[in-house]
C-alpha positions as CSV (number, residue, x, y, z in Angstrom):
1,X,6.3,18.9,78.8
2,X,7.6,21.7,76.5
3,X,9.7,20.6,73.4
4,X,13.0,22.2,72.8
5,X,14.3,23.5,69.8
6,X,16.1,20.4,69.0
7,X,13.6,18.0,69.5
8,X,11.3,20.3,67.2
9,X,14.0,20.5,64.6
10,X,14.3,16.5,64.7
11,X,10.7,16.2,64.7
12,X,10.4,18.3,61.3
13,X,13.7,16.7,60.0
14,X,12.2,13.0,60.7
15,X,8.6,14.1,59.4
16,X,10.5,15.7,56.0
17,X,12.6,12.4,55.8
18,X,9.4,10.1,56.1
19,X,7.7,12.2,53.4
20,X,10.7,12.3,50.9
21,X,11.1,8.4,51.4
22,X,7.2,7.9,50.5
23,X,7.6,10.0,47.6
24,X,10.8,8.5,46.3
25,X,9.1,4.9,46.9
26,X,6.2,6.0,44.6
27,X,8.6,8.0,42.2
28,X,10.7,4.4,42.0
29,X,7.4,2.1,41.6
30,X,6.3,4.5,39.0
31,X,9.4,4.1,37.0
32,X,9.5,0.2,37.3
33,X,5.7,0.5,35.9
34,X,7.1,2.9,33.2
35,X,9.9,1.1,32.1
36,X,7.9,-2.5,32.3
37,X,5.5,-0.7,29.7
38,X,8.4,0.5,27.7
39,X,10.0,-2.5,27.1
40,X,6.7,-4.2,26.1
41,X,6.2,-1.4,23.7
42,X,9.9,-1.5,22.4
43,X,9.3,-5.3,21.8
44,X,6.0,-4.5,19.8
45,X,8.0,-1.9,17.7
46,X,10.3,-4.4,17.0
47,X,7.7,-7.0,15.8
48,X,6.0,-4.3,13.5
49,X,9.6,-3.0,12.2
50,X,10.0,-6.9,11.0
51,X,6.6,-7.2,9.5
52,X,7.1,-3.8,7.8
53,X,10.7,-5.1,6.3
54,X,8.9,-8.3,5.3
55,X,5.9,-6.2,3.8
56,X,9.0,-3.7,2.3
57,X,10.5,-7.0,0.2
58,X,7.1,-8.3,-0.6
59,X,6.1,-4.8,-2.0
60,X,9.7,-4.5,-3.8
61,X,9.0,-8.0,-5.4
62,X,5.6,-6.8,-6.8
63,X,7.0,-3.8,-8.4
64,X,9.5,-5.6,-10.2
65,X,7.1,-8.1,-11.5
66,X,4.8,-5.1,-12.3
67,X,8.0,-3.5,-14.1
68,X,8.2,-6.3,-16.2
69,X,4.7,-6.9,-17.1
70,X,4.8,-3.2,-18.1
71,X,7.5,-3.7,-20.5
72,X,5.8,-6.8,-21.9
73,X,2.7,-5.0,-22.5
74,X,4.6,-2.3,-24.2
75,X,6.3,-4.5,-26.6
76,X,2.8,-6.2,-27.0
77,X,1.3,-2.4,-27.8
78,X,4.1,-2.0,-30.4
79,X,3.4,-5.2,-32.1
80,X,-0.1,-4.6,-32.5
81,X,0.5,-0.7,-33.9
82,X,3.0,-2.5,-36.3
83,X,0.5,-5.3,-37.3
84,X,-2.4,-2.9,-37.8
85,X,-0.2,-0.3,-39.7
86,X,0.7,-3.2,-41.9
87,X,-2.4,-4.5,-42.4
88,X,-4.2,-1.0,-43.1
89,X,-1.2,0.0,-45.4
90,X,-1.5,-3.6,-47.2
91,X,-5.3,-4.6,-47.5
92,X,-7.5,-2.0,-46.3
93,X,-6.0,1.1,-48.7
94,X,-6.4,-1.0,-51.8
95,X,-9.5,-2.3,-51.2
96,X,-11.2,1.0,-49.9
97,X,-10.8,1.8,-53.7
98,X,-13.6,-0.9,-54.7
99,X,-15.7,-0.2,-51.8
100,X,-18.4,1.9,-53.7
101,X,-18.8,-1.1,-55.9
102,X,-18.5,-3.8,-53.2
103,X,-21.1,-2.4,-51.0
104,X,-23.8,-2.1,-53.6
105,X,-23.3,-5.6,-54.3
106,X,-22.7,-7.0,-50.8
107,X,-26.2,-5.4,-49.9
108,X,-28.0,-7.0,-52.9
109,X,-27.0,-10.3,-51.8
110,X,-27.9,-9.8,-48.6
111,X,-31.5,-8.4,-49.5
112,X,-31.9,-11.9,-52.0
113,X,-30.9,-13.7,-48.9
114,X,-33.6,-12.2,-46.4
115,X,-36.3,-12.8,-49.4
116,X,-35.3,-16.5,-49.7
117,X,-35.6,-17.0,-45.8
118,X,-39.1,-15.2,-46.2
119,X,-40.3,-17.7,-48.5
């Protein structure tokens, strides 16, 4: 029994409709899985963004603390510099004139103390 042209076209159209339906069903299933994965990824990204924001706040706090510490260190260094300049100008320079006399006297007393310890 031969098929008519209308029957062949109906068979081809039916087969094409079935193939399109199968492809669409598989495509929609894949889209559903992709959407679920995208939602999971988005939730993870939100959590990571929240952690990043918290970390940013902690770092800002530490940087502010470091800034105050650096300012205090600068002030301490300036104070130490001023104190060393004061000591140098008021005590070391006047005494340095007498060093050629003081060093031999100190050496003499050190040698005497060593001789006493040996005896």
